[in-house]
Residue, then its C-alpha position, 0 to 999 in steps of 0.5 A: x362187184x365179185x373182183x372187190x370182194x375177193x381183192x377184199x378177202x386176198x388183204x384180209x387173208x393176207x397177213x394171216x396167210x404169210x405168218x402162217x408161213x414163216x420161219x422159225x431160225x431157233x428152237x427152245x425146247x423145257x422139258x420142266x414145261x413139256x413145251x416146244x418154242x418156235x422162234x425167231x428175232x428173238x420172240x415165240x412165234x408158236x408154241x406146242x406141248x411134246x412129250x418126251x423120254x420115259x426117264x425124262x429129269x437130267x441129261x442124257x447119259x447113256x444109250x438105253x437111259x430114256x432121258x431126253x438130251x440136254x444143252x445146245x445142238x443142232x436140227x440138222x436133218x429132216x427124215x421122211x422115211x422114219x418110223x415115226x410121222x415125221x423127224x427131224x434129227x438133233x444133234x446129239x451128242x456134241x463134243x461135250x457129251x461124247x467126251x462125258x460118256x468117254x470119261x464114264x466108258x458107254x456110249x452115249x446114244x444117238x438118234x436123237x430126233x424131234x418127231x410125231x406119232x408111230x407110223x405103225x400105232x392108230x393116232x395116240x390120244x390127244x392127251x400123247x403129250x401128258x404121258x412120257x413115253x419115248x425113248x429121249x426123243x422130243x414128240x408132237x402131235x402129227x398136227x403139230x409135227x407138219x409146221x413143225x417141218x415149214x417152220x424150220x430149215x436144217x441148220x436151226x439152232x435148238x436149246x433144251x433146258x431143263 
């Protein structure tokens, strides 16, 4: 009887376990919605509330403007030794960003990440996603960051929309 119960629970839970391990092949961030969407084959598999730079409207133009870039990039590497709870680097600036910065005579900035909460502070409140507090990055709760970390591989494309 015990074997049947174990088998029953394995069959029942197997789809949920597999769904939790599904990989994203694309990430979409909608700044106007303060949401990050993990996508697979054109469908949303997970969505999370996020925070941005403290000056969130518009595309990042230069270093220090506190804006989160908009456009098409890659999630090119993961960084565990960050000042934040896990971080995934966004390939900003791309060629167009660098060209525009050169035309303006400014430094485009860089080191834009998707990351969790700061390591040197106690966990920000559960409502931290309601405030734009980063220097231009995309911030998640640590719990949500764990899922995103597992769902994306190096080279996953990301589209950041206004």
